[in-house]
C-alpha positions in Angstrom: -14.0 52.1 96.5 -17.0 52.2 94.5 -15.4 53.2 91.4 -12.7 50.5 91.7 -15.4 47.8 92.5 -17.6 48.8 89.5 -14.7 48.5 86.9 -13.7 45.3 88.4 -17.1 44.1 87.8 -17.3 45.5 84.3 -13.9 43.6 83.6 -15.1 40.6 85.3 -17.9 40.3 82.7 -15.7 40.5 79.6 -13.0 38.3 81.0 -15.5 35.9 82.2 -17.3 36.0 79.0 -13.9 35.6 77.1 -13.5 32.0 77.7 -17.0 31.5 76.6 -16.9 33.1 73.1 -13.2 32.0 72.8 -14.1 28.4 73.4 -17.1 28.3 70.9 -15.8 26.3 67.7 -18.1 25.8 64.6 -20.0 22.5 64.8 -19.9 20.4 61.8 -23.0 19.1 60.2 -23.6 16.8 57.1 -24.5 20.0 55.3 -21.4 21.9 56.2 -18.9 19.3 54.7 -19.7 19.8 51.0 -17.5 21.4 48.8 -17.8 25.2 48.5 -18.0 24.8 44.9 -21.4 22.8 45.5 -22.9 25.6 47.4 -21.6 28.9 46.0 -20.3 28.9 42.2 -17.8 31.9 43.1 -16.3 30.1 46.2 -12.7 28.3 45.5 -13.0 24.5 45.2 -12.3 22.9 48.5 -13.4 25.6 50.7 -15.6 24.5 53.6 -18.4 26.8 55.1 -18.3 27.2 58.8 -21.7 27.1 60.6 -21.0 30.7 61.9 -18.9 32.3 58.8 -21.7 33.2 56.7 -20.2 35.9 54.9 -17.9 34.7 52.1 -15.4 32.1 52.4 -11.6 32.9 53.3 -10.7 31.8 49.7 -13.0 34.4 48.2 -11.1 37.4 49.9 -8.4 37.8 47.1 -11.1 40.2 45.5 -11.8 43.7 47.3 -15.7 43.4 47.4 -15.8 40.3 49.2 -12.9 41.3 51.5 -14.4 44.1 53.1 -17.7 42.6 53.2 -16.3 39.7 55.2 -14.3 42.2 57.4 -17.2 44.3 58.3 -19.9 41.6 58.4 -17.8 39.2 60.2 -16.7 42.0 62.9 -20.5 43.0 63.6 -21.2 39.2 64.3 -17.9 39.2 66.4 -19.1 42.2 68.5 -22.4 40.7 69.0 -20.6 37.4 70.6 -18.2 39.5 72.5 -20.6 41.9 74.3 -23.3 39.3 74.9 -21.1 36.6 76.1 -21.5 37.5 79.7 -24.9 36.1 79.2 -24.0 32.7 77.8 -21.9 32.1 80.9 -22.1 28.5 82.6 -21.2 27.2 86.1 -18.2 25.5 84.8 -16.8 28.8 83.9 -17.0 30.3 87.6 -13.1 29.8 87.9 -12.8 32.4 85.1 -14.9 35.0 86.2 -13.8 34.9 90.2 -10.2 34.6 89.3 -10.7 37.4 86.8 -12.4 39.7 89.2 -9.9 39.0 91.8 -6.6 39.5 89.5 -8.4 42.7 88.2 -9.3 44.0 91.5 -5.8 43.4 93.1 -4.1 45.1 90.2 -6.2 48.2 90.3 -5.8 48.3 94.0 -1.9 48.1 93.8 -1.4 50.3 90.6 -0.1 53.4 92.2 2.6 51.3 94.1 3.5 49.0 91.0 3.8 52.2 88.9 7.1 53.0 90.8 8.9 49.7 89.9 10.9 51.7 87.2 13.0 54.6 87.9 10.8 56.7 85.5 13.6 58.8 84.2 13.4 61.0 80.9 15.4 58.3 79.2 13.5 55.5 80.4 10.2 57.1 79.3 11.7 58.2 76.0 12.5 54.4 75.0 9.4 53.1 76.2 7.4 55.3 73.9 9.7 54.4 71.0 9.7 50.7 71.4 5.8 50.6 72.2 5.4 52.2 68.5 5.6 48.5 67.6 2.1 48.0 68.6 0.4 51.1 67.7 -2.4 50.6 65.1 -0.4 52.7 62.3 2.2 49.6 62.7 0.0 47.0 63.0 -2.4 47.6 60.0 0.8 47.6 57.5 1.8 44.5 59.1 -1.7 42.8 58.4 -1.7 44.4 55.2 1.6 42.6 54.3 0.5 39.4 55.2 -2.4 39.9 53.0 -0.6 41.3 50.1 2.1 38.5 50.3 -0.6 35.9 50.4 -2.8 37.0 47.3 0.7 37.4 45.3 2.2 34.2 46.2 -1.2 32.5 46.3 -0.7 31.4 49.9 -4.0 31.0 51.5 -2.7 30.7 55.2 -0.6 33.7 54.6 -3.7 35.5 53.3 -6.1 34.3 56.0 -3.7 35.8 58.7 -4.0 39.3 56.9 -7.8 38.7 57.0 -8.2 37.4 60.4 -5.6 39.8 61.8 -7.3 42.9 60.1 -10.7 41.4 61.7 -9.2 40.6 65.1 -7.7 44.4 65.1 -11.0 45.8 64.2 -12.7 43.8 67.0 -10.0 44.8 69.7 -10.1 48.6 68.6 -13.9 48.7 69.2 -13.7 47.1 72.3 -10.9 49.1 73.8 -12.4 52.4 72.6 -16.0 51.5 74.1 -14.2 50.6 77.6 -12.0 53.6 77.4 -15.0 56.0 76.8 -17.3 53.9 79.7 -14.5 54.1 82.4 -12.5 57.2 81.5 -9.5 56.3 83.6 -6.8 59.1 83.8 -3.3 57.8 82.6 -0.2 57.7 85.1 1.3 60.8 83.8 -1.8 62.9 83.9 -1.4 66.2 85.5 -4.5 65.7 87.6 -5.7 62.7 89.6 -3.5 60.0 88.0 -5.0 56.6 88.0 -8.7 57.9 88.7 -11.7 56.5 87.0 -14.6 58.4 85.5 -11.9 61.4 85.4 -12.0 62.1 81.6 -8.9 60.0 80.8 -8.4 57.0 78.1 -6.0 54.9 79.9 -8.0 51.5 80.6 -7.7 49.4 79.0 -4.3 49.7 77.1 -4.9 49.9 73.4 -1.4 48.9 72.4 -1.5 45.9 74.3 -5.1 44.7 73.4 -4.3 45.2 69.7 -0.8 43.7 69.9 -1.9 40.5 71.5 -5.0 40.0 69.6 -2.6 39.8 66.3 -0.2 38.2 68.0 -3.0 35.1 68.9 -3.9 35.1 65.4 -0.5 34.4 63.9 0.3 32.0 66.8 -2.8 30.0 66.2 -2.2 30.0 62.6 1.6 28.8 62.6 1.6 27.6 66.0 0.9 23.9 65.0 4.0 23.7 62.6 6.4 25.8 64.4 7.2 26.4 68.2 9.2 29.3 67.3 6.4 31.5 66.0 4.4 31.7 69.2 7.6 32.5 71.1 8.3 35.4 68.8 4.9 37.0 68.2 4.1 36.8 72.0 7.3 38.0 73.1 6.9 41.1 70.7 3.3 41.7 72.3 4.9 41.2 75.7 7.7 43.9 74.9 5.2 46.3 73.7 3.2 46.1 77.0 6.2 46.1 79.0 6.9 49.4 76.9 4.0 51.1 77.7 4.2 50.3 81.5 7.8 51.9 81.3 6.5 54.9 79.4 4.1 55.8 82.1 1.4 55.7 79.6 -0.4 52.6 81.6 -0.9 51.1 84.7 -0.2 47.4 85.1 -4.0 46.5 85.2 -4.4 48.6 82.0 -2.0 46.4 80.3 -2.9 43.0 81.9 -6.5 43.2 81.2 -5.9 44.7 77.6 -3.7 41.9 76.8 -5.9 39.2 78.1 -8.8 40.5 76.2 -6.5 40.9 73.0 -5.6 37.2 73.3 -9.1 35.9 73.8 -10.4 38.1 70.8 -7.7 36.8 68.7 -8.3 33.0 69.4 -12.1 33.6 69.0 -11.6 35.2 65.6 -9.1 32.3 64.6 -11.4 29.5 65.8 -14.7 30.8 64.5 -13.6 32.0 61.1 -10.9 30.1 60.1 -10.8 28.1 56.6 -11.2 24.5 57.4 -10.1 23.7 53.8 -6.5 24.5 54.9 -6.8 23.4 58.5 -7.1 19.7 58.7 -8.0 18.8 62.2 -6.9 15.1 63.1 -10.2 14.2 64.7 -12.4 15.9 62.4 -11.4 15.9 59.0 -11.9 12.3 57.5 -9.8 10.8 54.4 -12.0 8.7 52.3 -10.0 6.1 49.9 -11.6 3.5 47.8 -10.5 -0.1 48.5 -10.8 -2.4 45.6 -9.4 -5.7 45.2 -10.9 -7.6 42.2 -9.1 -11.0 42.9 -10.7 -11.4 46.4 -14.1 -9.7 45.1 -13.5 -7.1 47.9 -14.8 -3.8 47.0 -15.3 -1.1 49.9 -14.1 2.3 51.2 -11.7 3.1 54.0 -12.3 6.1 56.0 -9.3 7.4 58.2 -9.0 10.4 60.2 -5.9 12.4 60.5 -3.9 15.1 58.9 
């Protein structure tokens, strides 16, 4: 009981902190809306610096040095926000941490019963392991590299941004997953001794496949979701398929997968909202369009400011 309560509280802190850091958006200020060419000579024209994205602009990442500097530097900043997010909670977030703790505790308490939902045959375990390879790091990293490479070759800033931010989200998700696995050391369902036990030397909680696949899916869905409803359906569907496959393969309990998926989605959303290139994402109420209004016949000279895409 103590171990279950302890794990629930640990996940509570991270899931409760998730909405906090996921909802933090860069604040615009007069200094932030100057063009990048005015601030840094090497930055692509039209890029806008985010108040929290201090390490190169997304438009600079077609070169290797700023690309890796941005990935590593921003990942460090992300980790600081993720692990300190519980200390930034407010009373309005109470529903998140109470709900997150209740769901996590309920899932952990019923894991052994829910793990028998499938027949657990040899064929089921085999196809579950096969399908879940779609969400493995060695599959997702080439996908991210493909987005980045296509964006560079085709000079497509949004596709390149998916590659950069997707890689950043995967790094964040991998670090969070490995730290938690090491901390709680839960045995997998197919462990020969004490399956499901915490602090027993295992690495089941949370699911690495779930947290990474949902983190990348979240970035892609937020990147293209405004222009197409099909993209979020496809990427979230794939992430859900990977998660279900890990459950069917008896590699994870339901709590491992649900917690991992929730953390991954929040991490992807946070990375996108914090580090997106606002020069290629025009937000209706934050990006003004300024146009001169000149009517010599009526001696009228002015400027029209409109907000919209």
